[in-house]
N, C-alpha and C positions, 0 to 999 in steps of 0.2 A: 597375542597379537603384537608383533614387533613393529617398531617405527621404520617406515619405508623411506629410503633416501635415494634420489636420482642424482647421478654424477655425470655431467656433460663435459666434453672436451673436444678438441680437434684430434686428428690422428697423431699429430706431433706431441700433444699433451697427454696421450693415452697412458704412458708409463706413470705419470704423476696421478692420473685418475685411478689407475689400478692400485697404486700405493695408498691413496686416500681410502679406497674401498676396503683394503686390508685393515687399516687402522679403525675404520668404522665397524667392521665385523668384530674386531677384538673388543670394541666398546659395547657390543651387544645389540647393534642395530642390524637392519636388513637393507644394505645398500646395493644399488644396481648401477653399473656403468652402462653408457649408451650402447655398447657392443653386446650386452647381455640379452639378446633377442628382444629388445625393446621395440624395434621397428618391424611391424608385421608385413607379410607379403600382401600384395594387392591393395595396399593403402599408401597414400602419399605421405611424405615426411611431416608436413604441416598438420594434417589430420591426426596423425599419431601423436605428435607433440602436444596438441591441444587436449587430447584425451589423457595422455600420460601425466600432464601437469596437474590434473585433478585427482590422480590416483596415488600420488606421493604426499608424504607429510612434510618433506623438506627437499630442497634442490641445492646442489653445489656445482658451480661451473668452474672449470680449470682454465684460467685465462693466460695462455702462454704466448710468447712472441713467435708468431707464425707467418706474418705478412709484412710487407713494406707499403706504407701509404704516404703519398705526397699531400701536404696541407700547407697552403700559403708559402709555397716554395721550400718548405722544410720536409725532410723525409723522416718518417717515424716507423719504428717496429710496432706493429699493431696486432691485436687479438683477431683471430678468425671471425668473420662476420656471423657465422651460424652460432658461435658460442655467445656472442653479444646478444643476438636475437633470443636465444634460449634463456639467457639470464633475465632479459626483460620479460619474457613470457612467464617464467616462474615467479618473478617479482609481482606481476599482475595477478596471477592466480593464487599465490600463497601469501604474498605480503613481504615487506622488507625484513620481518622477523624470522622468516622461514626460507628465504632464498639467499644464498651466499655465493661469493666469488672468491677464488684463490688466484691472485694476480701475480704473475712472474714480474719481478722488478724490471722496469724499463719498457714493459708492454703498455702501449697507449690504449686507453679506453675512451668512449665517447664522453664529451664534456658534461652531458646530462647526469652522469654518475659521479661527478665531483663531490656532491654533497653527501655521498654514502661512504662510510668507512669500510675500506676493502683491505683484507689482510694480504700481505705481500711476502714473496719468498724468492730465493735464487734457485735456479734449476741446477743444483749440484748433486751429483751422485757420489757415494751411495745415499739413497734417501733416508736410510735408517739413522745416519749420523748428520743429517741436514737439520741444524738447529732451528732455523726460521720456519722451514716447512712443517716440522713436527710440532713446533710451538703453536702455529696458526691452526693446524688440524685439531690439536688438543683444545684450543680456544673455541673452535666451532663445535666440538663435541660437548663442551661445557654449556654452550649456548643452547644447543639442541636439547640437552637434558633439562635445562631450566624451562624451555618452552613446552616440552611435552607434559609438564605438570599443570599447564594452563589450558582452559577451554577458550577457544577463540572463534569469533564469527567467521563463517566461510560461505561458499556458494550454496551449501546445503544446510538444513535447519537443525542439526543436532544440538548446538549450543542453546538456541532459543527453546527447543523442546525440553531440555534439561532444566532451564531456568523456570519455565512454566510449571513443570512437574514439581519442582522443589517448592516454589512459592505458593502454589495453589493446592498442594496436597501434603507433602512431607512436613513443611513448616507448620501448616495449620494443625495437623494431627499432633505433632510434638508440643506445640504451644498449648494446646488444649489439655494434654495429659500432664504436662508439667504444672499446670494451674490447679490440679486437683490434690486435695489432702490425701486421698486414697483412690485407687483405681478400681472401680466396680464393673466387672464385665460378666454378664450372665449370672449374677449372684456370687461371683468369686471376687475376693479382695486381693489386690496386689499393691506392693509398696513401690515397685519400680517397673520399668519397661525397657525392652531392647527392640529396636526397629530394624529389620533386615530388608534391604532393597535388593532384589535379585535381578541381575542383568543377564539376559541370554547371550550365548556366545555368538549367535548369528540370527538372521532374520528369515530363516528357511521355512517357517510355517506361520500360520495366523497366530499373532501374539496373544490374543484373548483366549483362544483354545489352548495354546501352549501353557498359559498361566493356570488355567483350570486343571490341566493334567498335572502340572508341578504341585499345586496345592493339594490335589487328591493323593498323590504319591507320598507327600509329607504328612498326610492325615491332619490337615489343618481345618479349623472351623471358621466359617465366615461370621463376622460380627460387624458392628458399626460404631464409630467414634464420633460423638457430637462435638461440634466446634462452631460457635457463633450462630447457633440455630440451624446448622447444616450437618447432616449425617454422612460420614465418610465410610464406605464399605472397605473392610480390610480383613485379613486372615490372621488367626492367632494360634499359638502353640503354648501349652502349659509346661513350664520348666520344672519338672519333678526333681532334678538334681539340685535346684536352688530352693528347696523346701516350699515351692509354690509361691514364692514372694515376687518373682519377676515375670511379667507378662511379655511373651515373645511375639512380636508382630512381623508379618511378612507382606510384601507387595512386589508385584512385577509391573513396571511402568509400561502399560499397553500403548502409551503415547508414542513410543519409539516405532510403532508401525508406520507412523508418518514419514520416517526416514526412508523406508522401502518405497513408498509412493512417490516421494520427492525424487529419488534416484531414477525411478522408471520414467518420470516426466523429463528429468534432466537429460537422460540418455535417449529419449524418444524411442522407448522400447517398442519393438514391433514383432516380438517373438515370445514363445513360451520357454520357460527355464531361465537360468542365469548365466550370463557370460562371465569370464574371469574378471573383466573390468568392473562389472556390476558388483561382484563379490568383494573386490578390493575396496570399492567405494563404501560398501556396507561395513566392512571391517574398520575403515578409517572413521566413519561417522559414529559407530558404536563406541569406539575407543574415545572419541571426543565427548560423546554424551556422558560416559562414565567419568572421564576426567573432570568435566564441568561440574557434575553432580557431587563428586568427592570434594572438590574445592568449596562448593556452596555449603556442604554439610560441615566441613572442618572450620568454616568461618562464621558459624552461627552458634551462639552460646547454648541454645536449647537442643541442638542436634549433634554437636561434635562428640559428645560422650555417650549418646544413646543410639545413634544411627550407624549401621554398617552397610557398605555397598559391596556385594559379593557377586561372583559369576555363577551362573547355573551349572 
């Protein structure tokens, strides 16, 4: 699942937008310029923008000098109104850490944006040798790479679900096992354990049923781990290659089924099956759930060396 990035611009700024797309593709992302069949037939532009802003991980607006505006008897070269609007829309939907503007030097932006650091460039071709433009695009790429390693709160609940799953299950199980001198499961003694958390690639089926099928194919046995007077159900696999000293645990977080329900409510679904937009939202939220969970695992002393997050 690649990081999806929306690139907006005016028609006059389209060459810079396409060059930015090229650089983002080379960096391994999945960028879309507004001309890439983003706007659907029979839907107005505002409706499409409101939907699309929720389907992308990041947004980049190319703010070029397209119009002339008179303000207090002075004439300024300004950015096209729709580009400013789209920047504000993506700022509101994704936050200041995930919405960026590339501003052509001399292009006036609204005074409300004065507190935001906006990268600037001169529109000089060829773009391949334009130092400022390439430097600012590369800086945005670095920022995007730093942000995709973080789980962030959004309109949908993937971050909260990941935190709840980790704190109320993963952490409790690992704390309990680390506190034992030896691990006794069904009469077998283990010196150590490895906890595998399996994340499905999609939400195309009932997660509880899907988990049962996965555990059955892996020939795993269900058992329970006691922690603070509570028994946690979990599946195990005996590691024959490690002389039987390592207990291999498996779980699939069925709580992610809540993502599917939240998306249906958010999109006010009134049909059977999944639209492309619904699938894109699921991909984004699953990606964020996994990212958040990995961060929580790696920042906990009892889980960072014993827990692995893997894809089905």
